N, C-alpha and C positions, 0 to 999 in steps of 0.2 A: 135906554141905550145911549142917548146923548150924554147922560151923566157919566157913563163909563168912559166915553171918549174924552170928555173935558177933564175928568179925573186923571186919566192916563197922561194927557198932555201936560197937566199941571205937575204931575210927578216927574215927567221927563224934563221939564224946565227947571224944576227944583234940583235935579241931579246935575244939570249943566252949571248951576250956580256954585256947586261944590268944587273941591279940588280935583285935579286930574285923576287921582287914584281913588277918589271917593272920600266922603267925610265920615262914614261910619266904619267900624271894625269889619263888618260884613262886606261892605263895598271894597275895602282895602284887600280883604282876603280873596274876593272874586278877581280883583285886578292882579294879585300875586299869582293866583292859579293860572290866569290867562298868560302871564309872562312865562310861567313854567311850561305851559303847553307849547308856546311859540319856540322856546328854547329846545324842547324835546323834538319838535317837528324839524327844526334845522339840523339837529344832531342826527335824526333819522335820515334826512336827505344825504348827509355826509356819509353815514354808514352804508346806505344803499349804493352810493357811488363807489365806495371801496369794495363792496361785495361784487359789483359789476367788474371792477378791475381784477379782483382776485380770481374770479371764475373765468374771465377772458384770458388770463395768463399774461396780462400786459404789465405786470409788476416786474421790475428788474431785480435779480438776486445778485448781490455782490459777494464774491468769495472772500473769506477771511484770510489772514496771513498764514494760517496753519496748512493751507492747501487741501483742506477737507472738502468733499463735495457737499452741496446743499442737501438738507434732509429730504427724504422721499415725500412726495405729495405735500409740499409746504403750502401751496395755494389752496388746496382743498381744505386743509386744516384751518388756514386763515379765514377762508370763506365760511367754514362752519362756525368759528368763533364769532365772526361778524353777524352771521345769521341769527345766532342765539341772542346777541346784543340787540339786533333789530327787533326780535320778538319782545324783549324786555321793554324797549321803547314803545312799541305798539301797545303793550299792556299798560304802561305808565300813562300814556296819552289818554287811553280810554278811561282809566281811573280818574285822572284829572278832569276830563270833560264831564264825567258823571258827577263828580264833586261840585264842579262849577255850575252844572245844571241844577243840582239840588239847592245850592245857595241862591241861584238866580230866580228860581220859580217860587212863587208865594206858596205858603203852606195851605194845603187843602183842608178846609174845615169839615168837609163831609167824610173824611177818612178813606177816600178812594185812592 
């Protein structure tokens, strides 16, 4: 058991000696996926804030010069579009986290 701890600590220290994004292609890929996850999470926060605004009706509609009234149910339609995009972001984050986990975890030699 002590060998595992020492081995883990040695590997951790070896990684610290590398570059910020890793020295191998796999480490670089893991870092890139992490960056994509963070971007998608920030985008998700923004979309969720817009969804709240759309459904709360706190968005201002400015009339155009033609004098036409705004379309019926514009906020519900906008909220629906944003909700669909929200689901796309949830799915993308899950895919990226799964891919990151598969790259981060060592291969199981026993096939489980």
